[in-house]
PyMOL Python script that loads the backbone (N, CA, C, O; Angstrom):
from pymol import cmd

cmd.read_pdbstr("""\
ATOM      1  N   MET A   1     240.724 -67.277 141.539  1.00  0.00           N
ATOM      2  CA  MET A   1     241.783 -68.006 142.188  1.00  0.00           C
ATOM      3  C   MET A   1     242.620 -68.693 141.115  1.00  0.00           C
ATOM      4  O   MET A   1     242.083 -69.258 140.162  1.00  0.00           O
ATOM      5  N   ALA A   2     243.904 -68.640 141.273  1.00  0.00           N
ATOM      6  CA  ALA A   2     244.808 -69.266 140.308  1.00  0.00           C
ATOM      7  C   ALA A   2     245.080 -70.711 140.712  1.00  0.00           C
ATOM      8  O   ALA A   2     245.281 -71.018 141.888  1.00  0.00           O
ATOM      9  N   VAL A   3     245.083 -71.574 139.733  1.00  0.00           N
ATOM     10  CA  VAL A   3     245.373 -72.989 139.968  1.00  0.00           C
ATOM     11  C   VAL A   3     246.456 -73.414 138.990  1.00  0.00           C
ATOM     12  O   VAL A   3     246.343 -73.191 137.784  1.00  0.00           O
ATOM     13  N   ASP A   4     247.489 -74.020 139.514  1.00  0.00           N
ATOM     14  CA  ASP A   4     248.558 -74.566 138.685  1.00  0.00           C
ATOM     15  C   ASP A   4     248.346 -76.077 138.607  1.00  0.00           C
ATOM     16  O   ASP A   4     248.516 -76.775 139.607  1.00  0.00           O
ATOM     17  N   PRO A   5     247.975 -76.591 137.427  1.00  0.00           N
ATOM     18  CA  PRO A   5     247.682 -78.026 137.328  1.00  0.00           C
ATOM     19  C   PRO A   5     248.871 -78.923 137.673  1.00  0.00           C
ATOM     20  O   PRO A   5     248.680 -80.071 138.074  1.00  0.00           O
ATOM     21  N   VAL A   6     250.088 -78.416 137.522  1.00  0.00           N
ATOM     22  CA  VAL A   6     251.270 -79.219 137.855  1.00  0.00           C
ATOM     23  C   VAL A   6     251.490 -79.234 139.368  1.00  0.00           C
ATOM     24  O   VAL A   6     251.699 -80.291 139.962  1.00  0.00           O
ATOM     25  N   ALA A   7     251.440 -78.044 139.987  1.00  0.00           N
ATOM     26  CA  ALA A   7     251.682 -77.945 141.428  1.00  0.00           C
ATOM     27  C   ALA A   7     250.474 -78.383 142.253  1.00  0.00           C
ATOM     28  O   ALA A   7     250.621 -78.786 143.407  1.00  0.00           O
ATOM     29  N   ASP A   8     249.286 -78.306 141.664  1.00  0.00           N
ATOM     30  CA  ASP A   8     248.050 -78.618 142.393  1.00  0.00           C
ATOM     31  C   ASP A   8     247.224 -79.679 141.661  1.00  0.00           C
ATOM     32  O   ASP A   8     246.083 -79.406 141.289  1.00  0.00           O
ATOM     33  N   PRO A   9     247.763 -80.871 141.447  1.00  0.00           N
ATOM     34  CA  PRO A   9     247.027 -81.870 140.660  1.00  0.00           C
ATOM     35  C   PRO A   9     245.746 -82.360 141.331  1.00  0.00           C
ATOM     36  O   PRO A   9     244.874 -82.923 140.669  1.00  0.00           O
ATOM     37  N   ASP A  10     245.629 -82.149 142.647  1.00  0.00           N
ATOM     38  CA  ASP A  10     244.447 -82.624 143.363  1.00  0.00           C
ATOM     39  C   ASP A  10     243.295 -81.616 143.348  1.00  0.00           C
ATOM     40  O   ASP A  10     242.201 -81.922 143.822  1.00  0.00           O
ATOM     41  N   LEU A  11     243.533 -80.417 142.808  1.00  0.00           N
ATOM     42  CA  LEU A  11     242.475 -79.410 142.724  1.00  0.00           C
ATOM     43  C   LEU A  11     241.755 -79.517 141.385  1.00  0.00           C
ATOM     44  O   LEU A  11     242.354 -79.848 140.362  1.00  0.00           O
ATOM     45  N   VAL A  12     240.476 -79.235 141.415  1.00  0.00           N
ATOM     46  CA  VAL A  12     239.650 -79.293 140.212  1.00  0.00           C
ATOM     47  C   VAL A  12     239.066 -77.916 139.955  1.00  0.00           C
ATOM     48  O   VAL A  12     238.591 -77.255 140.878  1.00  0.00           O
ATOM     49  N   ARG A  13     239.101 -77.485 138.702  1.00  0.00           N
ATOM     50  CA  ARG A  13     238.540 -76.186 138.322  1.00  0.00           C
ATOM     51  C   ARG A  13     237.054 -76.365 138.033  1.00  0.00           C
ATOM     52  O   ARG A  13     236.655 -77.256 137.284  1.00  0.00           O
ATOM     53  N   VAL A  14     236.241 -75.496 138.645  1.00  0.00           N
ATOM     54  CA  VAL A  14     234.801 -75.520 138.421  1.00  0.00           C
ATOM     55  C   VAL A  14     234.402 -74.183 137.811  1.00  0.00           C
ATOM     56  O   VAL A  14     234.693 -73.130 138.378  1.00  0.00           O
ATOM     57  N   ASP A  15     233.743 -74.218 136.669  1.00  0.00           N
ATOM     58  CA  ASP A  15     233.284 -72.993 136.022  1.00  0.00           C
ATOM     59  C   ASP A  15     232.112 -72.420 136.815  1.00  0.00           C
ATOM     60  O   ASP A  15     231.057 -73.047 136.910  1.00  0.00           O
ATOM     61  N   ALA A  16     232.298 -71.232 137.380  1.00  0.00           N
ATOM     62  CA  ALA A  16     231.264 -70.610 138.217  1.00  0.00           C
ATOM     63  C   ALA A  16     230.819 -69.269 137.654  1.00  0.00           C
ATOM     64  O   ALA A  16     230.277 -68.439 138.384  1.00  0.00           O
ATOM     65  N   HIS A  17     231.045 -69.048 136.353  1.00  0.00           N
ATOM     66  CA  HIS A  17     230.737 -67.732 135.779  1.00  0.00           C
ATOM     67  C   HIS A  17     229.260 -67.374 135.879  1.00  0.00           C
ATOM     68  O   HIS A  17     228.912 -66.195 135.940  1.00  0.00           O
ATOM     69  N   ASP A  18     228.392 -68.377 135.897  1.00  0.00           N
ATOM     70  CA  ASP A  18     226.961 -68.072 135.966  1.00  0.00           C
ATOM     71  C   ASP A  18     226.436 -67.991 137.401  1.00  0.00           C
ATOM     72  O   ASP A  18     225.262 -67.688 137.615  1.00  0.00           O
ATOM     73  N   ILE A  19     227.290 -68.258 138.372  1.00  0.00           N
ATOM     74  CA  ILE A  19     226.886 -68.183 139.782  1.00  0.00           C
ATOM     75  C   ILE A  19     227.057 -66.763 140.326  1.00  0.00           C
ATOM     76  O   ILE A  19     226.222 -66.275 141.088  1.00  0.00           O
ATOM     77  N   PHE A  20     228.135 -66.117 139.931  1.00  0.00           N
ATOM     78  CA  PHE A  20     228.455 -64.789 140.453  1.00  0.00           C
ATOM     79  C   PHE A  20     228.273 -63.738 139.371  1.00  0.00           C
ATOM     80  O   PHE A  20     228.536 -63.991 138.195  1.00  0.00           O
ATOM     81  N   SER A  21     227.823 -62.561 139.775  1.00  0.00           N
ATOM     82  CA  SER A  21     227.703 -61.461 138.818  1.00  0.00           C
ATOM     83  C   SER A  21     229.083 -60.844 138.587  1.00  0.00           C
ATOM     84  O   SER A  21     230.002 -61.035 139.384  1.00  0.00           O
ATOM     85  N   HIS A  22     229.212 -60.108 137.492  1.00  0.00           N
ATOM     86  CA  HIS A  22     230.472 -59.437 137.193  1.00  0.00           C
ATOM     87  C   HIS A  22     230.714 -58.335 138.215  1.00  0.00           C
ATOM     88  O   HIS A  22     229.775 -57.721 138.721  1.00  0.00           O
ATOM     89  N   SER A  23     231.967 -58.100 138.505  1.00  0.00           N
ATOM     90  CA  SER A  23     232.318 -57.008 139.410  1.00  0.00           C
ATOM     91  C   SER A  23     233.565 -56.317 138.877  1.00  0.00           C
ATOM     92  O   SER A  23     234.338 -56.901 138.116  1.00  0.00           O
ATOM     93  N   THR A  24     233.745 -55.092 139.279  1.00  0.00           N
ATOM     94  CA  THR A  24     234.899 -54.309 138.864  1.00  0.00           C
ATOM     95  C   THR A  24     235.790 -54.080 140.076  1.00  0.00           C
ATOM     96  O   THR A  24     235.316 -53.668 141.135  1.00  0.00           O
ATOM     97  N   THR A  25     237.070 -54.347 139.917  1.00  0.00           N
ATOM     98  CA  THR A  25     238.041 -54.106 140.976  1.00  0.00           C
ATOM     99  C   THR A  25     238.769 -52.813 140.664  1.00  0.00           C
ATOM    100  O   THR A  25     239.146 -52.565 139.519  1.00  0.00           O
ATOM    101  N   LYS A  26     238.962 -52.000 141.673  1.00  0.00           N
ATOM    102  CA  LYS A  26     239.663 -50.730 141.483  1.00  0.00           C
ATOM    103  C   LYS A  26     240.980 -50.759 142.235  1.00  0.00           C
ATOM    104  O   LYS A  26     241.083 -51.334 143.318  1.00  0.00           O
ATOM    105  N   ILE A  27     241.981 -50.129 141.644  1.00  0.00           N
ATOM    106  CA  ILE A  27     243.281 -49.974 142.283  1.00  0.00           C
ATOM    107  C   ILE A  27     243.377 -48.521 142.713  1.00  0.00           C
ATOM    108  O   ILE A  27     243.179 -47.615 141.904  1.00  0.00           O
ATOM    109  N   GLY A  28     243.676 -48.301 143.964  1.00  0.00           N
ATOM    110  CA  GLY A  28     243.772 -46.927 144.455  1.00  0.00           C
ATOM    111  C   GLY A  28     245.130 -46.648 145.074  1.00  0.00           C
ATOM    112  O   GLY A  28     245.797 -47.549 145.583  1.00  0.00           O
ATOM    113  N   PHE A  29     245.520 -45.398 145.021  1.00  0.00           N
ATOM    114  CA  PHE A  29     246.745 -44.953 145.680  1.00  0.00           C
ATOM    115  C   PHE A  29     246.614 -43.462 145.931  1.00  0.00           C
ATOM    116  O   PHE A  29     245.853 -42.772 145.252  1.00  0.00           O
ATOM    117  N   ARG A  30     247.358 -42.972 146.907  1.00  0.00           N
ATOM    118  CA  ARG A  30     247.323 -41.541 147.212  1.00  0.00           C
ATOM    119  C   ARG A  30     247.934 -40.753 146.063  1.00  0.00           C
ATOM    120  O   ARG A  30     248.903 -41.182 145.437  1.00  0.00           O
ATOM    121  N   ARG A  31     247.360 -39.618 145.808  1.00  0.00           N
ATOM    122  CA  ARG A  31     247.846 -38.756 144.732  1.00  0.00           C
ATOM    123  C   ARG A  31     249.317 -38.386 144.928  1.00  0.00           C
ATOM    124  O   ARG A  31     250.049 -38.189 143.958  1.00  0.00           O
ATOM    125  N   SER A  32     249.739 -38.295 146.180  1.00  0.00           N
ATOM    126  CA  SER A  32     251.119 -37.889 146.479  1.00  0.00           C
ATOM    127  C   SER A  32     252.106 -39.065 146.444  1.00  0.00           C
ATOM    128  O   SER A  32     253.302 -38.873 146.661  1.00  0.00           O
ATOM    129  N   THR A  33     251.619 -40.260 146.176  1.00  0.00           N
ATOM    130  CA  THR A  33     252.486 -41.439 146.150  1.00  0.00           C
ATOM    131  C   THR A  33     253.415 -41.394 144.938  1.00  0.00           C
ATOM    132  O   THR A  33     252.979 -41.140 143.815  1.00  0.00           O
ATOM    133  N   PHE A  34     254.697 -41.645 145.182  1.00  0.00           N
ATOM    134  CA  PHE A  34     255.648 -41.783 144.080  1.00  0.00           C
ATOM    135  C   PHE A  34     255.511 -43.204 143.550  1.00  0.00           C
ATOM    136  O   PHE A  34     255.846 -44.167 144.241  1.00  0.00           O
ATOM    137  N   LEU A  35     255.022 -43.330 142.334  1.00  0.00           N
ATOM    138  CA  LEU A  35     254.823 -44.658 141.752  1.00  0.00           C
ATOM    139  C   LEU A  35     256.134 -45.175 141.170  1.00  0.00           C
ATOM    140  O   LEU A  35     256.714 -44.566 140.271  1.00  0.00           O
ATOM    141  N   ARG A  36     256.575 -46.276 141.683  1.00  0.00           N
ATOM    142  CA  ARG A  36     257.799 -46.904 141.193  1.00  0.00           C
ATOM    143  C   ARG A  36     257.471 -47.759 139.966  1.00  0.00           C
ATOM    144  O   ARG A  36     256.312 -48.081 139.707  1.00  0.00           O
ATOM    145  N   SER A  37     258.498 -48.111 139.233  1.00  0.00           N
ATOM    146  CA  SER A  37     258.297 -48.869 137.986  1.00  0.00           C
ATOM    147  C   SER A  37     257.499 -50.146 138.211  1.00  0.00           C
ATOM    148  O   SER A  37     256.631 -50.484 137.406  1.00  0.00           O
ATOM    149  N   TYR A  38     257.785 -50.860 139.301  1.00  0.00           N
ATOM    150  CA  TYR A  38     257.068 -52.112 139.536  1.00  0.00           C
ATOM    151  C   TYR A  38     255.589 -51.859 139.813  1.00  0.00           C
ATOM    152  O   TYR A  38     254.754 -52.723 139.544  1.00  0.00           O
ATOM    153  N   MET A  39     255.254 -50.674 140.352  1.00  0.00           N
ATOM    154  CA  MET A  39     253.850 -50.336 140.585  1.00  0.00           C
ATOM    155  C   MET A  39     253.126 -50.117 139.257  1.00  0.00           C
ATOM    156  O   MET A  39     252.009 -50.596 139.061  1.00  0.00           O
ATOM    157  N   TYR A  40     253.774 -49.387 138.350  1.00  0.00           N
ATOM    158  CA  TYR A  40     253.200 -49.212 137.009  1.00  0.00           C
ATOM    159  C   TYR A  40     253.045 -50.573 136.321  1.00  0.00           C
ATOM    160  O   TYR A  40     252.034 -50.836 135.670  1.00  0.00           O
ATOM    161  N   ASP A  41     254.055 -51.429 136.472  1.00  0.00           N
ATOM    162  CA  ASP A  41     253.999 -52.760 135.860  1.00  0.00           C
ATOM    163  C   ASP A  41     252.816 -53.562 136.400  1.00  0.00           C
ATOM    164  O   ASP A  41     252.098 -54.209 135.637  1.00  0.00           O
ATOM    165  N   PHE A  42     252.617 -53.516 137.727  1.00  0.00           N
ATOM    166  CA  PHE A  42     251.489 -54.232 138.326  1.00  0.00           C
ATOM    167  C   PHE A  42     250.168 -53.702 137.787  1.00  0.00           C
ATOM    168  O   PHE A  42     249.290 -54.479 137.411  1.00  0.00           O
ATOM    169  N   ILE A  43     250.027 -52.387 137.750  1.00  0.00           N
ATOM    170  CA  ILE A  43     248.786 -51.780 137.261  1.00  0.00           C
ATOM    171  C   ILE A  43     248.525 -52.218 135.826  1.00  0.00           C
ATOM    172  O   ILE A  43     247.403 -52.590 135.485  1.00  0.00           O
ATOM    173  N   GLN A  44     249.551 -52.176 134.986  1.00  0.00           N
ATOM    174  CA  GLN A  44     249.350 -52.533 133.579  1.00  0.00           C
ATOM    175  C   GLN A  44     249.090 -54.032 133.398  1.00  0.00           C
ATOM    176  O   GLN A  44     248.347 -54.420 132.497  1.00  0.00           O
ATOM    177  N   ARG A  45     249.682 -54.868 134.231  1.00  0.00           N
ATOM    178  CA  ARG A  45     249.385 -56.308 134.136  1.00  0.00           C
ATOM    179  C   ARG A  45     247.959 -56.588 134.580  1.00  0.00           C
ATOM    180  O   ARG A  45     247.286 -57.473 134.050  1.00  0.00           O
ATOM    181  N   PHE A  46     247.514 -55.818 135.561  1.00  0.00           N
ATOM    182  CA  PHE A  46     246.153 -55.971 136.071  1.00  0.00           C
ATOM    183  C   PHE A  46     245.133 -55.431 135.078  1.00  0.00           C
ATOM    184  O   PHE A  46     244.065 -56.012 134.885  1.00  0.00           O
ATOM    185  N   ALA A  47     245.482 -54.299 134.445  1.00  0.00           N
ATOM    186  CA  ALA A  47     244.582 -53.638 133.490  1.00  0.00           C
ATOM    187  C   ALA A  47     245.426 -53.118 132.329  1.00  0.00           C
ATOM    188  O   ALA A  47     245.938 -52.001 132.407  1.00  0.00           O
ATOM    189  N   PRO A  48     245.585 -53.893 131.256  1.00  0.00           N
ATOM    190  CA  PRO A  48     246.485 -53.545 130.156  1.00  0.00           C
ATOM    191  C   PRO A  48     246.248 -52.175 129.526  1.00  0.00           C
ATOM    192  O   PRO A  48     247.170 -51.600 128.948  1.00  0.00           O
ATOM    193  N   HIS A  49     245.037 -51.646 129.627  1.00  0.00           N
ATOM    194  CA  HIS A  49     244.757 -50.327 129.051  1.00  0.00           C
ATOM    195  C   HIS A  49     245.330 -49.194 129.902  1.00  0.00           C
ATOM    196  O   HIS A  49     245.365 -48.047 129.456  1.00  0.00           O
ATOM    197  N   LEU A  50     245.779 -49.499 131.120  1.00  0.00           N
ATOM    198  CA  LEU A  50     246.336 -48.469 131.999  1.00  0.00           C
ATOM    199  C   LEU A  50     247.854 -48.427 131.865  1.00  0.00           C
ATOM    200  O   LEU A  50     248.585 -48.930 132.719  1.00  0.00           O
ATOM    201  N   THR A  51     248.306 -47.821 130.787  1.00  0.00           N
ATOM    202  CA  THR A  51     249.743 -47.656 130.562  1.00  0.00           C
ATOM    203  C   THR A  51     250.280 -46.592 131.512  1.00  0.00           C
ATOM    204  O   THR A  51     249.515 -45.888 132.170  1.00  0.00           O
ATOM    205  N   ARG A  52     251.582 -46.488 131.572  1.00  0.00           N
ATOM    206  CA  ARG A  52     252.203 -45.471 132.429  1.00  0.00           C
ATOM    207  C   ARG A  52     251.714 -44.074 132.051  1.00  0.00           C
ATOM    208  O   ARG A  52     251.409 -43.266 132.929  1.00  0.00           O
ATOM    209  N   ASP A  53     251.637 -43.784 130.749  1.00  0.00           N
ATOM    210  CA  ASP A  53     251.177 -42.466 130.296  1.00  0.00           C
ATOM    211  C   ASP A  53     249.732 -42.201 130.712  1.00  0.00           C
ATOM    212  O   ASP A  53     249.394 -41.088 131.116  1.00  0.00           O
ATOM    213  N   VAL A  54     248.886 -43.217 130.615  1.00  0.00           N
ATOM    214  CA  VAL A  54     247.476 -43.051 130.998  1.00  0.00           C
ATOM    215  C   VAL A  54     247.363 -42.810 132.504  1.00  0.00           C
ATOM    216  O   VAL A  54     246.616 -41.934 132.939  1.00  0.00           O
ATOM    217  N   VAL A  55     248.102 -43.584 133.296  1.00  0.00           N
ATOM    218  CA  VAL A  55     248.076 -43.403 134.754  1.00  0.00           C
ATOM    219  C   VAL A  55     248.574 -42.011 135.117  1.00  0.00           C
ATOM    220  O   VAL A  55     247.958 -41.331 135.939  1.00  0.00           O
ATOM    221  N   ASP A  56     249.679 -41.576 134.516  1.00  0.00           N
ATOM    222  CA  ASP A  56     250.214 -40.239 134.801  1.00  0.00           C
ATOM    223  C   ASP A  56     249.223 -39.149 134.415  1.00  0.00           C
ATOM    224  O   ASP A  56     249.083 -38.156 135.128  1.00  0.00           O
ATOM    225  N   ALA A  57     248.539 -39.328 133.293  1.00  0.00           N
ATOM    226  CA  ALA A  57     247.537 -38.339 132.866  1.00  0.00           C
ATOM    227  C   ALA A  57     246.386 -38.283 133.863  1.00  0.00           C
ATOM    228  O   ALA A  57     245.892 -37.198 134.171  1.00  0.00           O
ATOM    229  N   ALA A  58     245.956 -39.425 134.366  1.00  0.00           N
ATOM    230  CA  ALA A  58     244.869 -39.454 135.352  1.00  0.00           C
ATOM    231  C   ALA A  58     245.300 -38.802 136.662  1.00  0.00           C
ATOM    232  O   ALA A  58     244.523 -38.073 137.278  1.00  0.00           O
ATOM    233  N   VAL A  59     246.528 -39.061 137.087  1.00  0.00           N
ATOM    234  CA  VAL A  59     247.038 -38.464 138.326  1.00  0.00           C
ATOM    235  C   VAL A  59     247.122 -36.944 138.202  1.00  0.00           C
ATOM    236  O   VAL A  59     246.928 -36.229 139.185  1.00  0.00           O
ATOM    237  N   ALA A  60     247.407 -36.454 137.007  1.00  0.00           N
ATOM    238  CA  ALA A  60     247.547 -35.006 136.795  1.00  0.00           C
ATOM    239  C   ALA A  60     246.207 -34.269 136.851  1.00  0.00           C
ATOM    240  O   ALA A  60     246.181 -33.048 137.003  1.00  0.00           O
ATOM    241  N   LEU A  61     245.102 -34.995 136.730  1.00  0.00           N
ATOM    242  CA  LEU A  61     243.791 -34.346 136.779  1.00  0.00           C
ATOM    243  C   LEU A  61     243.488 -33.887 138.202  1.00  0.00           C
ATOM    244  O   LEU A  61     244.041 -34.415 139.167  1.00  0.00           O
ATOM    245  N   ARG A  62     242.608 -32.901 138.321  1.00  0.00           N
ATOM    246  CA  ARG A  62     242.364 -32.281 139.620  1.00  0.00           C
ATOM    247  C   ARG A  62     241.202 -32.869 140.409  1.00  0.00           C
ATOM    248  O   ARG A  62     241.118 -32.652 141.617  1.00  0.00           O
ATOM    249  N   SER A  63     240.319 -33.594 139.774  1.00  0.00           N
ATOM    250  CA  SER A  63     239.150 -34.088 140.510  1.00  0.00           C
ATOM    251  C   SER A  63     238.761 -35.484 140.037  1.00  0.00           C
ATOM    252  O   SER A  63     239.131 -35.918 138.946  1.00  0.00           O
ATOM    253  N   ASN A  64     238.012 -36.168 140.881  1.00  0.00           N
ATOM    254  CA  ASN A  64     237.504 -37.490 140.501  1.00  0.00           C
ATOM    255  C   ASN A  64     236.555 -37.391 139.318  1.00  0.00           C
ATOM    256  O   ASN A  64     236.475 -38.311 138.504  1.00  0.00           O
ATOM    257  N   GLU A  65     235.836 -36.280 139.219  1.00  0.00           N
ATOM    258  CA  GLU A  65     234.919 -36.083 138.089  1.00  0.00           C
ATOM    259  C   GLU A  65     235.692 -36.058 136.771  1.00  0.00           C
ATOM    260  O   GLU A  65     235.259 -36.642 135.778  1.00  0.00           O
ATOM    261  N   GLU A  66     236.838 -35.377 136.772  1.00  0.00           N
ATOM    262  CA  GLU A  66     237.670 -35.335 135.560  1.00  0.00           C
ATOM    263  C   GLU A  66     238.196 -36.733 135.205  1.00  0.00           C
ATOM    264  O   GLU A  66     238.281 -37.099 134.033  1.00  0.00           O
ATOM    265  N   ILE A  67     238.537 -37.489 136.222  1.00  0.00           N
ATOM    266  CA  ILE A  67     239.020 -38.854 135.991  1.00  0.00           C
ATOM    267  C   ILE A  67     237.898 -39.710 135.414  1.00  0.00           C
ATOM    268  O   ILE A  67     238.123 -40.489 134.487  1.00  0.00           O
ATOM    269  N   GLU A  68     236.691 -39.568 135.959  1.00  0.00           N
ATOM    270  CA  GLU A  68     235.536 -40.313 135.432  1.00  0.00           C
ATOM    271  C   GLU A  68     235.308 -39.982 133.958  1.00  0.00           C
ATOM    272  O   GLU A  68     235.033 -40.874 133.155  1.00  0.00           O
ATOM    273  N   VAL A  69     235.423 -38.704 133.602  1.00  0.00           N
ATOM    274  CA  VAL A  69     235.246 -38.286 132.204  1.00  0.00           C
ATOM    275  C   VAL A  69     236.336 -38.909 131.331  1.00  0.00           C
ATOM    276  O   VAL A  69     236.063 -39.362 130.219  1.00  0.00           O
ATOM    277  N   MET A  70     237.570 -38.929 131.836  1.00  0.00           N
ATOM    278  CA  MET A  70     238.689 -39.485 131.072  1.00  0.00           C
ATOM    279  C   MET A  70     238.443 -40.954 130.711  1.00  0.00           C
ATOM    280  O   MET A  70     238.800 -41.394 129.618  1.00  0.00           O
ATOM    281  N   PHE A  71     237.839 -41.703 131.623  1.00  0.00           N
ATOM    282  CA  PHE A  71     237.670 -43.140 131.422  1.00  0.00           C
ATOM    283  C   PHE A  71     236.257 -43.548 131.011  1.00  0.00           C
ATOM    284  O   PHE A  71     235.959 -44.741 130.949  1.00  0.00           O
ATOM    285  N   LYS A  72     235.388 -42.588 130.732  1.00  0.00           N
ATOM    286  CA  LYS A  72     233.977 -42.917 130.480  1.00  0.00           C
ATOM    287  C   LYS A  72     233.771 -43.814 129.260  1.00  0.00           C
ATOM    288  O   LYS A  72     232.803 -44.573 129.227  1.00  0.00           O
ATOM    289  N   ASP A  73     234.636 -43.752 128.275  1.00  0.00           N
ATOM    290  CA  ASP A  73     234.457 -44.553 127.059  1.00  0.00           C
ATOM    291  C   ASP A  73     235.263 -45.852 127.057  1.00  0.00           C
ATOM    292  O   ASP A  73     235.271 -46.580 126.065  1.00  0.00           O
ATOM    293  N   ILE A  74     235.934 -46.136 128.159  1.00  0.00           N
ATOM    294  CA  ILE A  74     236.721 -47.367 128.249  1.00  0.00           C
ATOM    295  C   ILE A  74     235.772 -48.547 128.447  1.00  0.00           C
ATOM    296  O   ILE A  74     234.944 -48.543 129.358  1.00  0.00           O
ATOM    297  N   LYS A  75     235.899 -49.540 127.598  1.00  0.00           N
ATOM    298  CA  LYS A  75     235.094 -50.761 127.715  1.00  0.00           C
ATOM    299  C   LYS A  75     235.953 -51.815 128.398  1.00  0.00           C
ATOM    300  O   LYS A  75     236.956 -52.261 127.842  1.00  0.00           O
ATOM    301  N   LEU A  76     235.562 -52.209 129.595  1.00  0.00           N
ATOM    302  CA  LEU A  76     236.315 -53.213 130.331  1.00  0.00           C
ATOM    303  C   LEU A  76     235.970 -54.607 129.815  1.00  0.00           C
ATOM    304  O   LEU A  76     234.813 -54.885 129.499  1.00  0.00           O
ATOM    305  N   PRO A  77     236.968 -55.480 129.729  1.00  0.00           N
ATOM    306  CA  PRO A  77     236.692 -56.840 129.244  1.00  0.00           C
ATOM    307  C   PRO A  77     235.901 -57.636 130.275  1.00  0.00           C
ATOM    308  O   PRO A  77     236.057 -57.442 131.481  1.00  0.00           O
ATOM    309  N   GLU A  78     235.065 -58.519 129.793  1.00  0.00           N
ATOM    310  CA  GLU A  78     234.333 -59.437 130.666  1.00  0.00           C
ATOM    311  C   GLU A  78     234.837 -60.833 130.373  1.00  0.00           C
ATOM    312  O   GLU A  78     234.746 -61.313 129.243  1.00  0.00           O
ATOM    313  N   LYS A  79     235.360 -61.471 131.376  1.00  0.00           N
ATOM    314  CA  LYS A  79     235.913 -62.822 131.189  1.00  0.00           C
ATOM    315  C   LYS A  79     235.083 -63.817 131.937  1.00  0.00           C
ATOM    316  O   LYS A  79     235.378 -65.012 131.910  1.00  0.00           O
TER     317      LYS A  79
END
""", "prot")
cmd.dss("prot")
cmd.show_as("cartoon", "prot")
cmd.util.cbc("prot")
cmd.orient("prot")
């Protein structure tokens, strides 16, 4: 959850990293979807390693197995 200390001075941030386990969020879209520039921008802001070229290369693959192979060596950051 995002907290803006200026807009939300009455909210307090509590570090809960040791309460919850890490999880991975996935972004999905239909293969036939025309991705607009703002969609690529959102994907890259969400996951900086997913550049437009990387997303296009993944979309061009024929199966989920090929996509899994493409990303098998990607190390996701843990925050």
